[in-house]
Every structure is written in C-alpha cells, then in structure tokens.
N, C-alpha and C positions, 0 to 999 in steps of 0.2 A: 205373496209373502207367507212364509211358513211360520205359523204360530208355535210358540214353545208348548211342549206337552206338560200339562200341570197334573200331577198325580193327586187323586182324591185323598184327603186325610184318612188315616187308618181309623176304622170304627172299632174302638176298644171293646172287647167282649165284656158283658156285664156278669154279675153273679148268677148262678144257676137258679131257675125258677122251681116251682113246686106245685103239684096238684094237692091242695090242702085237704080236700074232702077225702080223696083216696088215701092219703098219708095218715089221716086221723083214723080211718077205719083199720088200716093195716097195723098201726101202732097199738090201737086198742086191742086188737086180736092178739098181737105179739105179747102184750102184758098179761092177758088172760091165759094164754098158752104157757108162758114161762112160769107164772106164779101158781095158777090154779091146777093146771094139768101136769106139768113136768115136776113141780116141787110140792104141790098140794099145800101151798101157803096162801091163805085167803087175804092177808093184810100186807100193807106196804108202809114203810117209813121213808121219809126224805127230809133233807134240809131245805127249808124255805127261806131264801136269802133276801127276798124283795126284788130279785132280778127276774128277767123274762124267762131264762132257761128253767129255773126251778118252778116258776109259775106254770109253764107249759107242761112240765112233767106232772105237776099236781093235777092239772085239768085232765090229762090223759089217764092218770091213775084213778081219778074219781069216776071217769067213764067206764073204765075196765073193771073196777072192783066195787064200785059204789062208794060214795063219800064217807059212809060210816066205817069203812075199812082202810081209810087213808089217814096216816098220822104225820102231820107236818111239824117239824121242830125249828123254831127260831133260836139261833145260838149266837147272840151278840157278844162281842168283846167290848171292853170299856171305851175303845176308840171308834167303835162302829157308829155309823150315822143313824140317829134316831129315826130318820125318814125310812130307813130300810125296814124297820119293824112295822111301821105304819103301812108301807107298801105290801109287805107280806100279809098283813091283816086283811087287805083288800081281797086277796086270793082266798083266804079262809072264809071271809064273809060271802064271797061269790059262790063258793062250793059247799059251804057248811061241812067242811072236813074237821077232823080232830086236830087240835093244836096245843102246843106247849112251848113256853119260852124257857130256855136253860142258859143262863149267863155263864160263859166259859172263862171269864176273867180270872177267877181264883185258880182254876186248873192250869191255865196258861202261865200265869205269874208265879205259881208254885214252882214250876220248872225254871222259868226265865230268871228268877232271882238268883239261881245258881249260875246263870250265864249272862251277867249284866252287860257284856260287850256285844251281845248278839245284835246284828244289824237288822234292817227292816225285812230283808228277804228271809232270814232265819226265823224271825218272829212270826212272819206271815205263814211260813211252813208249819210252825208249831200250832198256830191257831187252826189251820186247815186240818191237821191230823188229829187234834183234840176233837174237832167237830165230828170226824169220822168215828172216833172212839165212842162218842155219845150215840151216834146213829146205830152202831152195831150193838151197843149195850141195850139200847131201847128196843132194838129188833128182837133180842133175846127175851126181854121182859114181855113184849107184846105178842110174841109168836108171829113176827112179821119179817119181811125181806127188805133190806135197804135198796133203794132205787137211785141210780145215778142220774146226774143232770148235765153232764158235760157234753158239749156239741163237737161236731167234726172239725170245725175251724180251730178251736182250742186244742184239740187232740193233735192235729197236724202241726201246729205251731209250738207245741210243747208248753202251752200256757195253762198249766195246771200243776198241782202238787202231787207228785208220785206217791202212791199209797195213801191218798186222801181223796181228792176229787174223783180219781179213776177206780177206786176200790169197790164200790157196790157191784154185786154180781150181775145185775141187770141194768141196762142203760137204753132207754127208748130213743134218745136224741143223738147217740153217738155217730150216726151216719147222716146227720143233717148239718149243713153249714149254718153259721150264725144268721145269715140273712134269711135262710129258709125257716129257721126257728121263729124269727119275727113274723114271717108270713103265716106260719101255723098259729102263732099267738093271736093274730087278728081274726083268723077263722074261728078259733075256739072261744073267742070272747074274753080273752085275758084283759083285765083293766088297762085302759089306754095309757095311764101314767107309767105303767111298767114297760110298755112297748116303747114309749117315747123317751124314757130316761136314758142317760149315757150309761152303758154297761160298766160295772166296776166290781172288782174283787172285794172292795170295802175293807182292805187290810191296813190301809194308810189313809191319812187325810188327803182329800182332793185327788185320790187315785182314780184313773179310768183305764179300762182295758186298752182302748185305742191309743191312749197316751203311752202306756207301757210298751205296746207293740210297735209304735211308730208308723202305723198305717191304719186306715179305716177298715172295718170289717167288710164293707162292700167291695173294696179294692182287693183285699186279701182273698176273699172268697172267689172273685173272678180269676185271680192268678192261680190259686190252688186248684180250681176246677180244670184249668187248662194244663197245669203241671201234671195232674193225675192222668190226663189223657196222653201224656208222653211228650209234650212239647218241650224243646230245649230252651235254655235261657235266651239264646239269640233269637229263636223263633217267637218267644213271648215278647221280646222287645220289638221285633218286626210287626207284631200284632197290635202294638200301640202302648204297651206298658213301659214305664220308665225303668232304666237299668237299676236305679236305686231300689225301687219296689221289688223287682224280680230278685235281686241279690238278697234283699232282706228276708223275703219269704223263703227262698231256696235255702239260705243259711239256717233259718230256724227249723225247717223241716229236717234237714240233714243232721243238725246237731242234737235233735231230740228223738231220734229214731228209737233209742233204748227205752224211752219212757212209754212206748206203745207195745211193750212186750212183757211177758212174765219174767221173773228173775232167771238169768242164765244158769243152767245146771251143768256141772262138770259130769260128763257121761262116763260111767264105769261099766255099763252093761248095755245090752240091747233092749232093755225094758225101761229106760229112763223116762220118767213121767213128763209128758208134753213134748219131748223130743222124739220118742218112739211109741210109748204107750198112749193110745188114743181110743176113745169110745168110737164105735162105728160112725156115729153121727158127726164126729169131728173131722173125718176124712174129706 
C-alpha cells in the first residue's frame, strides 16, 4: 500500500534577531561620531514618551555623551495617559539624565480651537508636530541636537507623522525593527515595565500601535525582513504568511514611500540640492 505524501507544515520565519552587545557598541560610537566629531555638539535633546523606543534612545545617548549631557522632555497633552509620565520618570531615575515636563495642551488647543472639526488623525498630527517644535526650540536654547526615536518598522509602515517623528537629524534606531528594539532594551537594562507594556502613540484613549496597524510587530517584522530580501507576495504566502498579512504590510510600505524621502524638488539646473549636489560622503 502506498501511503499518501504528507507535506510538513511550513515553518514561518520569525522576526530578525540581533547581537545586542555589538549593536550597543556600534550605536554608541555612531552617536559620539555624529554629535561630538562631525557636528561638535556635546549635548542631546529627545522626547521621552514613556515608551520603549525613546527609552532605548535615552540609554544610548547617556552612554555616548554622559547623562549630564542628555535632556529628556516629557510633553503630555491633556488626554495623555498619566502612566506615560510615570514610565518616563523610570528612565530618568535609572539614568540620572536631565528632564523637564512641558505640557503642550495650550499650544495644541490654541490652534485646534480654530479647527473644531479636526478629526483624531489631524489632532494627533498637530500634537506630534508641536512636540517637535518644542524639541528644536529647546535644542537651540541648550546648544544641543535633537535625537530621533523612530524604529525601522514604523518607518517602513509609514506609522509616524511626517515632519515630526522623522525630523531629528540623527536617529540611532532607524535601522532596527521594533522587535530588535525590544531585545536591545532588555540588554541595556531599560525598566521592564516599558518593555512589557503595549506600544502606543498615546494620542487617543485606549490607542495601541498594533491595534492601529492591524498586525503584531513580531509578525510585521518577519514579513518586512523577508520583503526587503526581495521575496514576492506569492513567495511570502508560500513561506507560511497569510495573504491578509502580506497584503496589509505590502500596501502600507508601497503607500508610504513618499514619507521616507526629503521633499521632492523641481529640478531647474544640474546643481539641484540632494538630486545632484551631494557631499562626497553622500555618494
């Protein structure tokens, strides 16, 4: 009797791993080089949200520049969760970095009172951009450089506010998937509460990143890592991912390509900045 051939179930690839020790050393060196050597700026400012991304950034900056040269700003809006402030304080206490809380409610509402019909998305964008105004103004006051906290997953999925989260000139986490940021946080000793909590932009009540995205970070990272290697949608499905997940991730990546570039310049000469004119190091 010939037995039927039973194919083994597909082993779905997981999110990419990380060597946390090597990554920490590299990112510490990166921050020192970008701030101290290239720009000759000894201090850093960052927004400390109470989430894991900004916490990891703070830990890296403290290693690179010394805690006395790191200025962390908590910028709550009136609807922000009080726990976010408490979680951010855990990072401040652990690192002994400088901190200040600036409530952005008056600044945000000062504009939104002129736009009472603004929906949640517009209101969230205003909050994010006001926070970046605060960081850049404080950087001018303190002689410091704003440091970005956005990770690779958010950047690829377009889950950030253009000219807000992506604006700081230096970003140590931009090539780390969210799951890699969690692994780095554990290595660095970020308070466990921040690692375990559900990621949230904290712009609306009961908002979570994964709820907004419709997929878990672990699943999204696994798909994104394969997608970046050149696998087609059909190949990703053959590798065990669901068609819905692949379609969701692919659609987000394709629809937000514009958010990962500088503004498009109409070229009138052969010296258009960023299109043709580049420093030697940019080639």
